N, C-alpha and C positions, 0 to 999 in steps of 0.2 A: 271401537274396541275389535283387535287386529285377528283373524283368523290363524288359524291351523294348519296349516298344508298343505305339510309332509317332513321325513327328517332326514337330512342327510350327515354322509360319516365324510366328515371333511379332515381327521388327523389322520395326519403320519401316518403312513402304517411300519412298519415296523421293519419290516423288510428292508425298512430306506434310509433306514439309517445303517444297519448293517450292512449294509452295501457299502457305507466308509465306517466303519469299523474304528469311529471314534464317541465320546459319549455328546450324547450331549441332555438338554438342559427339555427334555422332551415338554415337557409341560405349558416352554416359555413360549418357545417353536409352535405347536399345536394350537398359540393363543394369535400366536401371529400367522397365520393362516388366517383365523377365523377374524380377525379381520380386515386384509387382504379380503376377502371373499363381502366383506359386508362391506371392506368400498365399494366392488365392483357392481354389488346388483343392489337397482330401481329402487332409489330412495318409497320408503315405505313398504321396505318387505328388510324381514331382517333375520340373523339366525342365530341362535344362541347356543348358552356354550355347551350345553346336551345336547343341541344337529338339530332341535328343530325349526322350520322355518315359520317365520309371522306375515302378514300381510293381510294390511288394511283394507279397506276395508275395497276402496279404486285401484288395488292393482291386484285382487288376487289372481286374476285369470293372467297378468301376467305374467305373476307369482308361479303357474300352476306347471306354466308354457316353456317359465324354463333350463335352457338344458346343463343344474348341475355337475356335473359330471367336465365338460367342455368351459363351465367358471372355474372351475377346478383344476381346466390341465396348464390354464396361461395363470397361474399364480406360483412363484419363484420358488420353488418349494430349497433350492440345494444355495440359494440366497440369504431366508431364511432360517440354512441348518447355518451357514460359516456366521451366524453372527451372533447365533445360542450355543456354540459349540463350549466347554465344559473344560 
């Protein structure tokens, strides 16, 4: 059984969309960010679409020690937006 660790905001901020002045599929972009995030965090830890982070018992301490902002900063949001324009 997984334990809820924290809640994070992984969604692309509105000001980032505005900076490009284009129309994006925001839901698809946010889903892509979430998929990238889940791909780079350790196994046994998962971020759900609502931003809640869950960890299996053996990686709870690892999950609590993660620098979520640093992980998010490593995701290439520009590339994600490039593929989700309308």
